[in-house]
N, C-alpha and C positions, 0 to 999 in steps of 0.2 A: 521703190524703196520701200525698207514693211523695218519697223516705229515698235520698242517694246521700249515698254512699263513698268517696273512692277511695286509694287504696293509696301509696305515698310506695316509693320502685323501690330492689329492691333493692341491699343498702351491696357485691356482687361489682363492679356496674359505678360503680357512685361515684366505688371505689376504683379502676378503669380509669378516667374521666378524669383524676385529680389525676394519675394514671403515663402519661399523655398529653400534660398540661401542661406537668406537674415536668418532660418529655422534650424539651418545643419547647420550653419557655425557656431551657433547658440547649443548645441547637441554636440558635433567637438570639442567646445570650450568648454562643457558643461564635466565633458567625458575624462580631461585632462585637468578641474581639477579638481574628481574627485579621483582619480589614481591617484593622483599629487598627493590628497591625503591621506590614504591610507594606503600608498607601499612606505616603507623604512626608510633611514634616512640613508643606511648603508647605498640604497639601491641610485638613488641620486647621487650617490658619488662612485661609484666604477661608471653608471649611465655616464655620465662628466668627465671622468681620467679614460673611460675606453672613446670618446670622440676626440679627448682629447691626443690622443697620441691616433689615431685615425691621419687627425688632420698634423702631422707633425708638428707639434707645439710642445715645447718642452715643462712637465708638469712637477717636476724632480731630479 
């Protein structure tokens, strides 16, 4: 009979992955805030309006 064993990844690797995930989330979040801050208000209206129509939600 053959027995196989597996070992868990070192803790340092998991911590590195968490750090990279947090950095990516912060980068994306700041990017969204930056784009929202500098885009004209009509762009938000059009995006919301198109999304409502795509979801078959009556908006007018």
